[in-house]
C-alpha positions as CSV (number, residue, x, y, z in Angstrom):
1,T,-96.4,-54.1,163.5
2,D,-100.3,-53.8,162.7
3,K,-100.6,-51.0,165.2
4,G,-97.9,-49.0,163.6
5,L,-99.6,-49.6,160.3
6,I,-102.8,-48.0,162.0
7,T,-100.5,-45.1,163.1
8,F,-99.1,-44.8,159.6
9,F,-102.8,-44.5,158.0
10,K,-103.7,-41.8,160.8
11,K,-100.6,-39.9,160.9
12,Y,-99.0,-39.8,157.5
13,L,-101.3,-40.7,154.7
14,N,-102.8,-37.5,153.9
15,Q,-105.0,-37.0,150.8
16,K,-102.1,-36.0,148.8
17,Y,-100.3,-39.0,149.4
18,I,-103.5,-40.9,148.7
19,N,-104.0,-39.3,145.4
20,D,-100.3,-40.1,144.3
21,I,-100.7,-43.7,145.4
22,F,-103.9,-44.3,143.6
23,N,-102.3,-42.6,140.5
24,K,-99.5,-44.7,140.8
25,C,-101.6,-47.7,140.9
26,D,-103.6,-46.5,137.9
27,V,-106.7,-46.3,140.1
28,E,-108.8,-43.3,139.0
29,D,-111.7,-42.5,141.4
30,G,-111.8,-45.5,143.8
31,I,-111.0,-49.1,144.3
32,E,-113.5,-51.4,142.9
33,E,-111.6,-54.6,142.0
34,P,-109.6,-56.9,144.3
35,D,-106.3,-56.3,142.2
36,D,-106.7,-52.3,142.7
37,L,-106.8,-53.1,146.5
38,I,-103.9,-55.3,146.6
39,N,-101.8,-52.9,144.4
40,V,-102.7,-50.0,146.5
41,L,-102.0,-51.9,149.8
42,R,-98.7,-53.0,148.5
43,V,-97.7,-49.4,147.8
44,C,-99.0,-48.3,151.4
45,I,-97.1,-51.1,152.9
46,L,-93.8,-50.1,151.1
47,L,-94.4,-46.5,152.3
48,Y,-95.1,-47.7,155.7
49,K,-91.8,-49.7,155.9
50,V,-89.9,-46.9,154.3
51,K,-91.3,-44.6,157.0
52,V,-90.4,-47.0,159.7
53,F,-86.8,-47.2,158.4
54,Q,-86.6,-43.5,158.5
55,I,-87.8,-43.0,162.0
56,R,-85.4,-45.8,163.3
57,N,-82.5,-44.3,161.5
58,N,-83.1,-40.7,162.4
59,D,-80.5,-40.4,165.1
60,G,-80.5,-36.4,165.1
61,G,-78.1,-36.2,161.9
62,S,-75.0,-37.9,163.4
63,D,-74.7,-40.3,160.5
64,K,-71.2,-38.7,159.6
65,G,-72.0,-38.9,155.8
66,R,-73.2,-42.4,155.7
67,V,-76.4,-42.7,153.8
68,E,-78.4,-45.9,155.3
69,K,-80.7,-47.4,152.7
70,T,-83.9,-49.4,153.4
71,Q,-84.0,-52.9,152.2
72,V,-87.4,-53.8,151.2
73,K,-88.0,-56.6,148.7
74,K,-91.2,-56.3,146.7
75,K,-91.8,-60.1,146.9
76,E,-92.3,-59.8,150.5
77,L,-95.0,-57.1,150.2
78,N,-97.2,-59.0,147.8
79,P,-98.3,-61.8,150.2
80,I,-99.1,-59.3,152.8
81,A,-100.9,-57.0,150.7
82,T,-102.8,-60.0,149.3
83,Y,-103.8,-61.5,152.5
84,L,-105.0,-58.1,153.9
85,A,-107.0,-57.3,150.7
86,F,-108.8,-60.6,150.8
87,W,-109.4,-60.3,154.6
88,I,-110.9,-56.8,153.8
89,L,-113.1,-58.1,151.1
90,E,-114.4,-60.8,153.1
91,E,-115.1,-58.6,156.2
92,F,-116.3,-55.5,154.6
93,G,-117.2,-56.4,151.1
94,N,-120.4,-57.5,149.6
95,K,-120.5,-61.2,148.7
96,L,-121.6,-61.6,145.0
97,P,-124.5,-63.8,144.3
98,D,-122.2,-66.1,141.9
99,G,-121.9,-68.9,144.3
100,E,-118.2,-68.3,144.3
101,D,-116.1,-66.7,147.0
102,S,-116.3,-63.3,145.1
103,Y,-116.7,-60.0,146.7
104,D,-117.4,-56.5,145.7
105,I,-116.2,-53.3,147.5
106,T,-116.1,-49.7,146.7
107,I,-113.4,-47.6,148.4
108,T,-113.2,-44.0,147.2
109,K,-110.0,-41.9,147.4
110,E,-111.6,-39.6,149.9
111,S,-112.6,-42.5,152.2
112,F,-109.4,-44.6,151.7
113,A,-107.6,-43.5,154.8
114,E,-110.5,-43.5,157.1
115,N,-111.6,-46.9,156.0
116,M,-108.2,-48.4,156.3
117,K,-108.0,-47.1,159.9
118,T,-111.2,-49.0,160.5
119,Y,-110.1,-52.2,158.6
120,I,-106.8,-52.4,160.1
121,Q,-108.0,-51.9,163.7
122,R,-110.6,-54.7,163.2
123,F,-107.9,-56.8,161.8
124,V,-105.5,-56.2,164.7
125,D,-108.5,-56.7,167.2
126,E,-109.4,-60.1,165.7
127,D,-105.9,-61.2,165.4
128,G,-105.5,-60.5,169.2
129,Q,-108.5,-62.5,169.8
130,E,-107.3,-65.4,167.9
131,H,-104.3,-65.5,170.0
132,H,-106.2,-65.7,173.2
133,R,-108.4,-68.6,172.3
């Protein structure tokens, strides 16, 4: 759920993980391009899904030797990450004066988790308002 993603950013995404994610996505100091935002979000969503799987399947070690594996298809992550990235850009980015639907945003490694909590919370709030209209 969207609220679960907020909890993930609050509880599990510390600066070490953020640095690892940015390095994995070849993002040096911060996010400045839409593709960088999409790639970082894709990895975050993957990690979130893995964490949810681990929590749901942690039954106190009574798995009797079985090892369950999570089934996350990368092709399922791309549309989610792309949609969320463009929503973030439209809501929080700066519209570029080129007349196109182009936006600029800068998210540093240090501010990433805090910004994402704000962005996802607004997304959840607005999504809930859409359902009540």
